[in-house]
Backbone as ProteinMPNN parsed JSONL, in Angstrom:
{"seq_chain_A": "XXXXXXXXXXXXXXXXXXXXXXXXXXXXXXXXXXXXXXXXXXXXXXXXXXXXXXXXXXXXXXXXXXXXXXXXXXXXXXXXXXXXXXXXXXXXXXXXXXXXXXXXXXXXXXXXXXXXXXXXXXXXXXX", "coords_chain_A": {"N_chain_A": [[0.885, -1.329, -0.148], [0.726, 1.69, -0.675], [1.856, 5.444, 0.511], [0.815, 8.64, 0.427], [2.971, 10.649, 1.136], [5.515, 11.679, -0.223], [7.768, 11.839, -2.42], [6.473, 9.06, -5.349], [7.867, 5.611, -5.363], [8.576, 2.722, -7.016], [7.85, -0.96, -6.099], [10.168, -2.546, -6.199], [13.067, -0.36, -6.099], [11.635, 0.512, -3.471], [12.558, -2.114, -2.253], [15.163, -2.149, -2.887], [15.922, -0.317, -1.162], [15.203, -0.554, 1.635], [16.579, -2.98, 1.539], [19.295, -1.807, 1.359], [18.938, -0.562, 3.608], [18.991, -1.762, 5.648], [21.354, -3.442, 5.483], [22.987, -1.846, 6.103], [21.747, -0.96, 8.916], [22.956, -3.721, 10.131], [25.4, -3.528, 9.952], [26.116, -1.271, 11.57], [25.146, -1.931, 13.944], [26.722, -4.523, 14.669], [29.666, -2.812, 14.675], [29.106, -0.987, 16.568], [29.045, -2.378, 18.462], [31.605, -3.522, 18.935], [32.992, -1.456, 19.24], [32.1, -0.631, 22.252], [32.503, -3.418, 23.323], [35.64, -3.275, 23.357], [36.004, -0.726, 24.617], [34.899, -1.686, 27.03], [37.123, -3.327, 27.384], [39.252, -1.96, 27.953], [38.444, -0.779, 30.327], [37.033, 1.424, 29.737], [35.297, 4.993, 30.808], [34.36, 6.595, 30.045], [33.238, 7.86, 26.616], [34.005, 10.094, 23.718], [32.764, 11.809, 21.318], [32.71, 12.996, 18.473], [30.863, 15.66, 16.727], [29.773, 17.603, 13.994], [27.208, 20.484, 13.393], [25.872, 20.453, 10.037], [27.673, 18.889, 8.882], [28.199, 17.567, 6.682], [27.102, 19.153, 4.72], [29.152, 20.347, 2.895], [30.561, 19.116, 1.918], [33.144, 17.923, -0.198], [34.134, 15.874, -2.037], [33.957, 14.962, -4.885], [31.45, 13.675, -6.966], [30.221, 10.686, -7.001], [31.24, 9.709, -4.492], [30.746, 11.755, -2.572], [27.719, 11.142, -2.464], [27.419, 8.369, -1.746], [28.941, 9.129, 0.915], [27.446, 10.855, 2.426], [24.794, 9.467, 2.231], [25.414, 7.814, 4.875], [24.124, 6.992, 7.918], [25.299, 8.898, 10.396], [24.38, 9.556, 12.386], [22.396, 7.413, 13.424], [24.704, 5.241, 14.272], [25.592, 6.957, 16.475], [23.565, 6.522, 18.547], [23.661, 4.208, 18.666], [25.612, 2.984, 19.445], [25.542, 5.35, 21.66], [23.352, 3.834, 23.133], [24.465, 1.058, 24.205], [26.372, 1.451, 25.305], [25.905, 2.912, 27.586], [24.42, 0.929, 29.067], [25.623, -1.1, 29.916], [26.834, 0.91, 31.865], [28.665, 3.029, 30.5], [29.953, 6.02, 30.208], [28.599, 8.328, 27.586], [29.437, 11.183, 25.578], [28.713, 13.654, 23.24], [30.242, 15.693, 21.745], [30.755, 18.861, 20.3], [32.727, 19.907, 17.482], [34.636, 21.798, 17.281], [38.212, 23.347, 17.526], [39.11, 20.99, 18.634], [41.634, 20.069, 17.94], [42.901, 22.181, 18.82], [43.289, 22.251, 21.41], [44.049, 21.001, 24.546], [44.015, 17.938, 26.143], [45.389, 16.981, 28.353], [46.408, 19.38, 29.708], [43.862, 20.037, 30.658], [42.568, 21.958, 28.797], [39.887, 23.779, 28.336], [37.706, 23.434, 25.991], [36.019, 25.821, 23.644], [32.743, 26.554, 21.574], [32.556, 26.827, 18.441], [32.135, 30.565, 17.212], [30.649, 30.995, 19.767], [31.623, 31.098, 22.01], [33.909, 31.734, 22.019], [36.362, 34.136, 22.065], [38.397, 35.253, 23.148], [39.556, 33.046, 23.943], [42.406, 31.138, 25.008], [45.197, 28.948, 24.517], [46.927, 26.049, 25.752], [50.181, 24.971, 25.448], [52.463, 23.706, 22.855], [53.002, 24.864, 19.061]], "CA_chain_A": [[0.013, 0.036, 0.198], [1.49, 3.191, -0.92], [1.57, 6.163, 1.193], [0.448, 9.879, -0.151], [3.701, 11.354, 1.553], [6.894, 11.916, -1.043], [7.637, 10.998, -4.308], [6.264, 8.302, -5.982], [8.206, 5.064, -5.914], [8.052, 1.159, -7.239], [8.266, -1.747, -5.175], [11.889, -2.629, -6.708], [13.146, 0.858, -5.656], [11.333, -0.053, -2.066], [12.891, -3.004, -1.792], [16.494, -1.857, -2.649], [16.197, 1.026, -0.095], [15.158, -1.596, 2.478], [18.056, -3.996, 1.967], [20.616, -0.997, 2.328], [18.856, -0.15, 5.266], [19.143, -3.489, 6.923], [23.168, -3.491, 5.724], [23.628, -0.406, 6.954], [21.642, -1.389, 10.67], [23.741, -4.299, 10.621], [27.227, -3.749, 10.013], [26.422, 0.099, 12.811], [25.105, -3.175, 15.61], [28.608, -5.146, 15.508], [30.308, -1.704, 14.65], [29.266, -0.509, 18.101], [29.191, -3.453, 19.593], [32.684, -4.061, 18.844], [33.496, 0.098, 20.019], [32.068, -0.753, 23.524], [33.63, -3.893, 24.0], [36.589, -2.579, 22.938], [35.729, 0.454, 25.538], [34.818, -2.651, 28.355], [38.23, -4.348, 27.635], [40.397, -1.629, 28.503], [38.175, 0.108, 31.282], [37.167, 2.963, 29.656], [34.882, 4.816, 31.745], [33.608, 7.974, 29.15], [32.939, 7.761, 25.424], [33.594, 11.052, 23.487], [32.191, 11.327, 19.799], [32.785, 14.815, 17.845], [29.636, 15.47, 15.745], [29.225, 18.478, 14.25], [26.301, 20.504, 12.515], [25.655, 20.804, 8.887], [28.989, 19.203, 8.461], [27.99, 17.038, 5.941], [27.018, 19.988, 3.861], [30.025, 20.903, 2.54], [31.782, 17.994, 1.221], [33.632, 17.97, -1.857], [35.081, 14.626, -3.03], [33.331, 14.277, -5.846], [29.635, 13.164, -7.299], [29.862, 9.587, -6.449], [31.706, 9.511, -2.608], [29.269, 12.639, -2.454], [26.43, 10.151, -2.872], [27.697, 7.737, -0.498], [29.145, 9.389, 2.073], [26.35, 12.09, 2.755], [23.381, 8.908, 2.334], [25.578, 7.444, 5.721], [23.299, 7.807, 8.619], [26.027, 8.614, 11.128], [23.615, 9.676, 13.872], [22.343, 6.294, 14.082], [25.837, 4.329, 14.806], [25.559, 7.865, 17.646], [22.706, 6.431, 18.927], [23.723, 2.406, 18.861], [26.759, 3.099, 20.679], [25.398, 5.139, 23.08], [22.668, 2.713, 24.378], [25.11, -0.288, 23.945], [27.492, 2.003, 26.255], [25.252, 3.225, 29.207], [23.562, -0.229, 29.111], [27.076, -1.253, 30.349], [27.739, 1.912, 32.677], [29.58, 3.419, 29.875], [29.133, 7.483, 29.908], [28.625, 8.879, 26.243], [29.088, 12.236, 25.519], [28.665, 13.797, 22.024], [30.601, 17.385, 21.498], [31.013, 19.807, 18.78], [34.931, 19.4, 17.308], [36.03, 23.068, 17.057], [38.989, 23.399, 18.306], [39.628, 20.011, 19.778], [43.158, 19.691, 17.936], [44.293, 23.085, 19.567], [42.946, 22.101, 23.312], [45.215, 19.923, 25.547], [43.394, 16.911, 27.261], [46.181, 16.689, 29.267], [46.364, 20.478, 30.408], [42.476, 20.526, 30.95], [41.997, 22.996, 28.291], [38.766, 24.56, 28.23], [36.875, 23.891, 24.307], [34.797, 26.278, 23.07], [32.21, 26.185, 20.946], [32.811, 28.176, 17.412], [31.092, 31.399, 17.452], [29.443, 31.47, 20.701], [32.217, 31.722, 23.754], [35.896, 31.991, 21.596], [37.043, 35.353, 21.7], [39.407, 35.261, 24.121], [40.089, 31.679, 24.53], [43.854, 30.437, 25.338], [45.215, 26.937, 24.656], [48.184, 25.672, 26.136], [51.536, 24.063, 24.435], [52.883, 24.414, 21.714], [51.983, 25.171, 18.311]], "C_chain_A": [[0.557, 1.172, 0.077], [0.95, 4.326, -0.341], [0.865, 7.411, 0.127], [1.531, 10.825, 0.247], [4.862, 10.919, 0.415], [6.605, 11.431, -2.186], [7.326, 9.754, -4.44], [7.267, 6.621, -6.194], [8.095, 3.631, -5.826], [8.488, 0.714, -6.275], [9.365, -2.056, -5.164], [12.408, -2.207, -6.335], [13.21, 0.735, -4.127], [12.082, -0.881, -1.455], [14.667, -3.237, -1.687], [16.834, -0.901, -1.679], [16.22, 0.215, 1.298], [16.206, -2.752, 2.978], [18.938, -3.197, 2.458], [20.528, -0.865, 3.773], [19.555, -0.954, 5.916], [20.924, -3.754, 6.909], [23.439, -2.963, 6.508], [23.505, -0.636, 8.936], [22.721, -2.559, 11.251], [25.21, -3.961, 10.849], [27.2, -2.262, 11.519], [26.256, -1.381, 14.079], [26.729, -3.571, 15.698], [29.596, -3.841, 15.584], [30.761, -1.554, 16.345], [29.167, -1.44, 18.708], [31.028, -3.878, 20.259], [33.382, -2.949, 19.609], [33.072, -0.749, 21.735], [32.484, -2.062, 24.283], [35.066, -3.929, 24.201], [37.187, -1.732, 24.553], [36.172, -0.565, 26.746], [36.43, -3.413, 28.718], [39.268, -3.556, 28.338], [40.052, -0.258, 29.205], [37.998, 1.512, 31.256], [36.142, 3.738, 30.568], [33.861, 6.501, 31.011], [34.443, 8.085, 27.469], [32.457, 9.19, 25.183], [33.198, 10.908, 22.184], [31.774, 12.692, 19.709], [31.84, 14.541, 16.782], [29.574, 17.53, 15.67], [28.006, 18.887, 13.671], [26.399, 21.147, 11.31], [27.238, 20.031, 8.088], [29.329, 18.29, 7.066], [27.677, 18.315, 4.093], [28.055, 20.55, 3.01], [31.067, 20.071, 2.281], [32.25, 18.017, -0.476], [34.893, 16.49, -2.116], [34.753, 13.777, -3.951], [31.728, 13.92, -6.128], [29.671, 11.761, -6.667], [30.153, 9.651, -4.954], [30.922, 10.934, -2.406], [28.323, 11.634, -1.995], [26.332, 9.264, -1.591], [28.138, 8.14, 0.403], [27.564, 10.119, 3.207], [25.205, 11.035, 2.853], [23.972, 8.109, 4.082], [25.064, 7.909, 6.591], [23.81, 7.989, 10.186], [25.583, 8.601, 12.299], [22.906, 8.282, 14.342], [23.273, 5.33, 14.478], [25.809, 5.301, 16.554], [24.98, 6.845, 18.386], [22.913, 4.907, 19.723], [24.649, 2.52, 19.823], [26.328, 3.939, 21.998], [24.105, 4.449, 23.848], [23.444, 1.867, 24.39], [25.856, 0.107, 25.417], [26.903, 2.436, 27.235], [24.668, 1.94, 29.239], [24.68, -0.88, 29.813], [27.967, -0.551, 31.431], [28.953, 2.587, 31.955], [29.299, 5.479, 29.961], [29.675, 7.687, 28.158], [28.377, 10.48, 25.971], [29.714, 12.779, 24.289], [28.905, 15.532, 22.394], [30.635, 17.486, 20.171], [32.765, 19.414, 18.585], [35.586, 20.744, 17.152], [36.692, 23.073, 17.878], [39.382, 22.235, 19.367], [40.847, 20.117, 19.444], [43.961, 20.93, 18.717], [44.355, 22.521, 21.031], [43.944, 20.818, 23.433], [44.634, 19.254, 26.393], [44.327, 17.101, 28.262], [46.526, 18.097, 30.222], [44.995, 20.955, 30.808], [41.891, 21.36, 30.301], [40.812, 23.634, 28.333], [38.457, 24.535, 26.647], [36.314, 24.905, 24.292], [34.353, 25.894, 22.127], [32.524, 27.37, 19.906], [31.987, 29.418, 17.267], [30.659, 31.942, 18.206], [30.302, 31.899, 21.696], [34.338, 31.173, 23.169], [36.307, 32.933, 21.094], [38.078, 35.092, 21.941], [39.729, 34.44, 24.86], [41.704, 31.734, 23.967], [43.871, 29.127, 25.201], [46.605, 27.271, 24.754], [48.8, 25.134, 25.581], [51.969, 24.5, 23.425], [52.994, 24.418, 20.272], [52.674, 24.991, 17.152]], "O_chain_A": [[0.915, 1.649, 1.154], [-0.262, 4.498, -0.475], [0.41, 7.03, -0.952], [1.313, 11.964, -0.168], [5.028, 9.71, 0.249], [5.667, 10.863, -2.746], [7.888, 9.048, -3.603], [7.409, 6.392, -7.395], [7.616, 3.14, -4.804], [9.257, 1.299, -5.511], [9.901, -1.929, -4.063], [13.052, -2.99, -5.636], [14.257, 0.79, -3.482], [12.397, -0.685, -0.281], [15.315, -3.979, -0.949], [18.012, -0.69, -1.392], [17.201, 0.331, 2.032], [16.534, -3.218, 4.07], [19.465, -3.38, 3.555], [21.328, -0.951, 4.705], [20.556, -0.805, 6.618], [21.621, -4.111, 7.859], [24.025, -3.296, 7.538], [24.348, -0.572, 9.83], [23.242, -2.516, 12.365], [25.927, -4.162, 11.83], [28.11, -2.248, 12.347], [27.132, -1.701, 14.883], [27.621, -3.151, 16.435], [30.341, -3.802, 16.563], [31.765, -1.755, 17.029], [29.226, -1.214, 19.916], [31.478, -4.274, 21.335], [34.213, -3.221, 20.475], [33.951, -1.443, 22.245], [32.766, -2.059, 25.481], [35.607, -4.549, 25.117], [38.167, -1.932, 25.271], [37.249, -0.515, 27.339], [36.829, -3.874, 29.787], [40.056, -4.071, 29.131], [40.621, 0.827, 29.087], [38.369, 2.423, 31.996], [35.955, 2.96, 31.503], [32.968, 7.167, 31.533], [35.624, 8.283, 27.182], [31.461, 9.723, 25.671], [33.267, 9.748, 21.779], [30.976, 13.363, 20.364], [31.863, 13.544, 16.059], [29.439, 18.383, 16.547], [27.36, 17.917, 13.273], [26.907, 22.268, 11.269], [27.776, 20.456, 7.066], [30.42, 18.284, 6.497], [27.989, 18.179, 2.91], [27.61, 21.43, 2.273], [32.266, 20.313, 2.416], [31.65, 18.115, -1.547], [36.107, 16.396, -2.298], [34.952, 12.569, -4.084], [30.934, 13.992, -5.19], [29.019, 11.712, -5.624], [29.179, 9.64, -4.202], [30.164, 10.609, -1.493], [28.367, 11.439, -0.78], [25.504, 9.342, -0.683], [27.753, 7.402, 1.31], [27.026, 9.831, 4.275], [24.34, 11.475, 3.61], [22.984, 7.748, 4.721], [25.137, 9.135, 6.663], [23.17, 7.511, 11.123], [26.052, 7.925, 13.216], [22.844, 8.036, 15.547], [22.761, 4.406, 15.111], [25.946, 4.691, 17.614], [25.79, 6.132, 18.978], [22.539, 4.542, 20.837], [24.453, 2.154, 20.981], [26.576, 3.54, 23.135], [23.944, 4.569, 25.063], [22.781, 1.279, 25.245], [25.93, -0.637, 26.395], [27.677, 2.309, 28.183], [23.872, 2.275, 30.117], [24.087, -1.417, 30.748], [29.076, -0.872, 31.86], [30.036, 2.742, 32.519], [28.193, 5.928, 29.658], [30.738, 7.332, 27.65], [27.263, 10.979, 26.129], [30.909, 12.589, 24.064], [28.182, 16.326, 22.996], [30.582, 16.683, 19.24], [33.617, 18.873, 19.289], [36.79, 20.889, 16.942], [36.286, 22.877, 19.023], [39.808, 22.384, 20.512], [41.581, 20.286, 20.419], [45.121, 20.89, 19.126], [45.4, 22.392, 21.669], [44.389, 19.998, 22.63], [44.576, 19.737, 27.524], [43.779, 17.506, 29.288], [46.884, 17.924, 31.387], [44.855, 22.096, 31.248], [40.812, 21.778, 30.721], [41.29, 24.764, 28.433], [38.872, 25.48, 25.976], [35.861, 25.038, 25.429], [34.957, 25.037, 21.482], [32.711, 28.539, 20.242], [30.802, 29.093, 17.184], [30.212, 33.079, 18.055], [30.011, 32.916, 22.325], [35.337, 30.644, 23.657], [36.659, 32.961, 19.915], [38.852, 34.675, 21.08], [40.103, 34.574, 26.025], [42.118, 32.192, 22.902], [43.026, 28.301, 25.544], [47.283, 28.167, 24.251], [48.15, 24.428, 24.811], [51.866, 25.679, 23.086], [53.232, 23.216, 20.153], [52.119, 25.17, 16.068]]}, "name": "protein", "num_of_chains": 1, "seq": "XXXXXXXXXXXXXXXXXXXXXXXXXXXXXXXXXXXXXXXXXXXXXXXXXXXXXXXXXXXXXXXXXXXXXXXXXXXXXXXXXXXXXXXXXXXXXXXXXXXXXXXXXXXXXXXXXXXXXXXXXXXXXXX"}
């Protein structure tokens, strides 16, 4: 039964979309399980994941690679890692990535958000 929402697609195209989605979901379950298992083995108490707003919008890897990359549901992987890590007592933090390469974890540098509170920020260490 077809719904009236969105463009019309044939049953064959719907099957292809479903097959692709199930394959991605399967791989993401395996990857997220492996990440959480590795974190448990290393006795990690916190997993930090970097994510930026609109980070897929300005990719320039060529038409085919852009299509493949932009259709990967990265947020689904983050959700899977989060619920699996929380189930075993590992905290997951999703953070915006600006200035993470300048800031030093060892020196406990504050990491500002780009464009919000980054006017007079100084970072320790040599570059």
